[in-house]
C-alpha positions in Angstrom: -77.4 -33.1 -94.9 -80.7 -32.1 -93.4 -84.5 -32.8 -94.8 -85.1 -30.1 -97.4 -88.8 -30.2 -96.4 -88.7 -29.8 -92.6 -85.2 -28.6 -92.3 -85.1 -30.5 -88.9 -84.2 -33.9 -89.3 -81.5 -35.7 -91.2 -81.9 -36.4 -94.9 -81.9 -40.2 -95.9 -79.9 -41.0 -98.7 -82.2 -42.8 -100.9 -84.9 -40.5 -101.3 -86.8 -40.7 -104.7 -87.3 -37.6 -106.9 -90.2 -39.4 -109.0 -92.2 -41.6 -106.7 -91.0 -45.5 -106.3 -94.3 -46.7 -107.7 -93.8 -44.9 -111.0 -90.6 -47.1 -111.4 -91.9 -50.4 -109.9 -94.6 -50.3 -112.6 -92.2 -49.8 -115.4 -89.8 -52.6 -114.4 -93.0 -55.0 -114.1 -94.2 -54.1 -117.7 -90.9 -53.8 -119.2 -90.5 -56.3 -121.9 -86.7 -56.6 -120.8 -87.3 -56.5 -116.9 -84.8 -53.4 -117.0 -84.9 -49.7 -117.1 -82.8 -47.5 -119.5 -82.2 -43.8 -119.5 -82.1 -42.5 -123.0 -79.2 -39.8 -122.2 -77.3 -43.0 -121.4 -79.1 -45.8 -123.0 -76.1 -48.2 -123.4 -76.7 -48.7 -119.4 -79.2 -50.7 -117.6 -80.8 -49.2 -114.5 -82.8 -50.9 -111.5 -84.4 -47.9 -110.2 -85.5 -44.3 -110.6 -82.8 -41.5 -109.5 -82.7 -40.8 -105.8 -80.5 -38.4 -103.4 -80.4 -37.1 -100.1 -83.5 -35.2 -99.9 -86.2 -36.0 -97.1 -85.9 -37.6 -93.6 -88.0 -40.6 -92.7 -90.8 -38.5 -91.2 -91.5 -36.5 -94.2 -90.9 -39.7 -96.6 -93.7 -40.9 -94.5 -95.8 -37.9 -95.1 -95.4 -38.2 -99.1 -96.1 -42.0 -98.9 -99.4 -41.5 -97.8 -100.5 -39.3 -100.8 -98.6 -41.2 -103.1 -100.5 -44.5 -102.1 -103.7 -42.6 -102.7 -102.8 -41.3 -106.1 -101.3 -44.8 -107.1 -104.6 -46.7 -106.1 -106.9 -44.1 -107.4 -105.3 -43.0 -110.5 -102.2 -44.4 -111.6 -103.0 -48.0 -111.4 -106.6 -47.3 -113.1 -104.9 -45.8 -115.7 -101.5 -47.9 -116.5 -102.9 -51.5 -115.2 -106.4 -51.1 -116.4 -105.5 -49.0 -119.3 -108.1 -46.5 -118.7 -106.9 -43.1 -120.1 -110.6 -41.8 -120.1 -110.5 -42.1 -116.6 -112.8 -39.9 -114.6 -112.7 -39.6 -110.6 -113.3 -37.7 -107.9 -110.8 -36.4 -105.3 -110.3 -34.4 -102.2 -107.0 -32.4 -100.8 -104.8 -35.6 -101.1 -104.8 -34.9 -104.8 -103.4 -31.3 -104.8 -100.9 -32.5 -102.0 -99.6 -35.0 -104.3 -98.9 -32.9 -107.3 -97.7 -30.1 -104.8 -95.1 -32.9 -103.4 -94.4 -33.9 -107.1 -93.6 -30.2 -108.3 -91.7 -29.7 -105.0 -89.5 -32.8 -105.3 -88.6 -31.8 -109.0 -87.9 -28.2 -108.5 -85.5 -29.2 -105.2 -83.6 -31.2 -107.6 -83.1 -28.9 -110.3 -82.2 -26.0 -107.7 -79.7 -28.6 -106.1 -78.3 -29.6 -109.8 -77.9 -25.9 -110.8 -78.0 -22.5 -109.7 -81.1 -20.6 -110.0 -79.7 -17.9 -111.6 -79.3 -20.0 -114.3 -83.1 -20.5 -115.2 -84.0 -18.7 -118.5 -85.5 -15.4 -118.5 -84.3 -14.2 -115.1 -87.2 -16.6 -113.0 -84.8 -18.1 -110.6 -85.9 -15.8 -107.8 -89.6 -16.5 -108.7 -88.7 -20.2 -108.4 -87.1 -20.0 -105.3 -90.2 -18.2 -103.9 -92.7 -20.9 -105.3 -90.4 -23.5 -103.8 -90.7 -22.2 -100.6 -94.4 -21.5 -100.7 -95.0 -25.5 -101.8 -92.8 -26.3 -98.9 -94.9 -24.2 -96.5 -98.1 -25.6 -97.9 -97.0 -29.2 -97.8 -96.3 -28.7 -94.0 -99.4 -26.9 -93.3 -97.8 -23.5 -92.7 -99.7 -21.7 -95.0 -103.3 -22.8 -96.2 -103.3 -22.0 -99.9 -101.3 -22.1 -102.8 -101.7 -18.6 -103.5 -100.5 -18.1 -107.6 -98.4 -21.5 -107.5 -101.3 -23.7 -108.8 -101.1 -27.5 -110.0 -102.2 -28.9 -113.0 -103.0 -32.9 -114.0 -103.1 -34.2 -117.4 -103.8 -37.8 -118.4 -102.1 -38.2 -121.6 -102.4 -40.5 -124.5 -100.1 -41.2 -127.4 -100.0 -39.2 -130.7 -101.0 -41.3 -133.9 -98.0 -39.5 -135.5 -96.0 -36.2 -135.2 -94.4 -34.4 -137.9 -90.2 -34.2 -137.9 -89.9 -38.0 -136.0 -88.2 -40.3 -137.9 -89.6 -43.3 -135.7 -93.0 -42.8 -134.3 -92.7 -45.5 -132.2 -90.0 -43.8 -130.1 -92.5 -40.8 -129.8 -95.2 -43.1 -128.6 -93.1 -45.0 -126.1 -92.0 -41.5 -124.7 -95.5 -40.8 -124.2 -96.5 -44.0 -122.4 -93.5 -44.6 -120.6 -91.0 -41.9 -120.4 -90.1 -40.3 -116.8 -89.0 -36.8 -117.6 -88.9 -33.7 -115.8 -87.7 -30.1 -116.4 -88.3 -26.4 -115.8 -90.1 -24.8 -118.8 -90.6 -21.1 -119.2 -91.1 -18.1 -121.6 -90.7 -14.3 -120.6 -93.9 -14.2 -118.7 -94.5 -17.8 -118.0 -92.6 -20.6 -115.9 -93.5 -23.8 -114.8 -92.1 -27.0 -113.5 -93.4 -29.9 -115.6 -92.8 -33.7 -114.5 -94.0 -36.7 -116.6 -94.5 -39.8 -115.3 -95.9 -42.2 -117.9 -99.2 -41.3 -119.0 -99.2 -38.8 -116.0 -98.2 -35.0 -116.5 -98.1 -32.6 -113.5 -97.3 -29.0 -114.2 -96.4 -26.4 -111.1 -97.0 -22.9 -111.9 -94.2 -20.6 -110.7 -95.4 -17.9 -112.6 -98.6 -17.5 -115.0 -99.5 -14.4 -116.4 -102.6 -15.9 -118.4 -104.0 -18.3 -116.3 -107.1 -18.4 -118.5 -105.3 -20.4 -121.2 -105.7 -23.6 -118.8 -109.1 -25.3 -119.3 -109.8 -28.4 -117.4 -106.6 -29.2 -115.9 -106.2 -27.1 -112.8 -106.5 -29.2 -109.4 -108.8 -27.8 -107.1 -107.2 -27.6 -103.4 -110.1 -29.0 -101.5 -112.5 -31.4 -103.7 -112.8 -31.7 -107.4 -113.6 -34.1 -110.1 -111.1 -35.2 -113.0 -112.9 -35.1 -116.2 -111.5 -36.0 -119.3 -112.5 -33.8 -122.2 -111.1 -30.7 -124.2 -108.1 -29.9 -122.6 -106.1 -26.4 -123.2 -102.7 -26.0 -121.7 -99.8 -23.4 -122.0 -97.5 -23.4 -125.0 -94.7 -24.1 -122.6 -95.9 -27.9 -122.4 -95.5 -28.3 -125.8 -92.1 -27.1 -125.6 -91.4 -29.6 -122.8 -92.5 -32.4 -125.6 -90.0 -30.8 -128.1 -87.1 -31.2 -125.7 -88.0 -34.9 -125.2 -87.6 -35.2 -129.1 -84.4 -34.1 -129.1 -83.4 -36.5 -126.2 -85.1 -39.3 -128.1 -82.9 -38.6 -131.3 -79.6 -38.5 -129.3 -80.4 -41.7 -127.2 -80.9 -43.8 -130.5 -77.9 -42.3 -132.1 -75.9 -43.4 -128.7 -77.2 -46.9 -128.4 -74.7 -49.4 -129.4 -75.1 -52.2 -131.7 -74.0 -54.5 -128.8 -76.7 -52.7 -126.5 -79.3 -52.9 -129.3 -78.7 -56.9 -129.7 -78.6 -57.4 -125.9 -82.2 -55.5 -125.5 -83.5 -57.8 -128.3 -81.9 -60.8 -126.9 -83.5 -60.3 -123.3 -86.7 -59.2 -124.8 -87.1 -62.6 -126.8 -86.1 -64.7 -123.9 -88.4 -62.9 -121.5 -91.4 -63.3 -124.0 -90.7 -66.5 -125.5 -93.9 -69.0 -125.6 -92.6 -72.3 -123.9 -94.2 -75.3 -126.0 -96.6 -77.5 -123.7 -95.3 -81.1 -123.2 -96.2 -83.6 -125.9 
């Protein structure tokens, strides 16, 4: 298989869809030291999903933007617990966001036929995917209508209809979740990486509905405040609730005991020598 980005070099087998630094932090900060997917909660996982996608050269290009984002945004939000982070940026931020949206959409297209996208948006998704690819390669100079939105989230205090609010809070703080969300006149590729939400625009007939989230293509400043987003974002969160419920129902008693046992072993306080 050739690289999905440059379409020249052989793709390596282990390209992350979501950047690897996300999963490193999840493992480091996990009370058990392992990862679990709510779709298969009875199986421990060591890393995020990977597939043949990029060649080594394109991986290196993406790595530069990932390092800048990790150091300037992700680490400050997650290591310093600063959800009110404000920061200045230049074009590395939009290129990182495009790389995330491109990888997510590429994976979705590889996994499912574009014709399966609701509301007949498959052809529009393919057009966005190709434009993002050319933008990442420097073959086009602007994003046209395929904007990127960035939002640093925080845990909700509570939510109606959720039996266990703790599950939802864990989702907002720690979950990795990505999908295409659309209505008749909107379509976005949404990638949630713990507290970070990136929305890549495929189709948006009401761009004015987004306030405070659009990533500028040259220089800008991310400033916490009163954001306004598309209803597709809330639809995205609703799908997560369904996964949370299903995951809890599918977790075996044996695995539940194993998780608690591992948690206590890792977090037990050793008594000082007398």
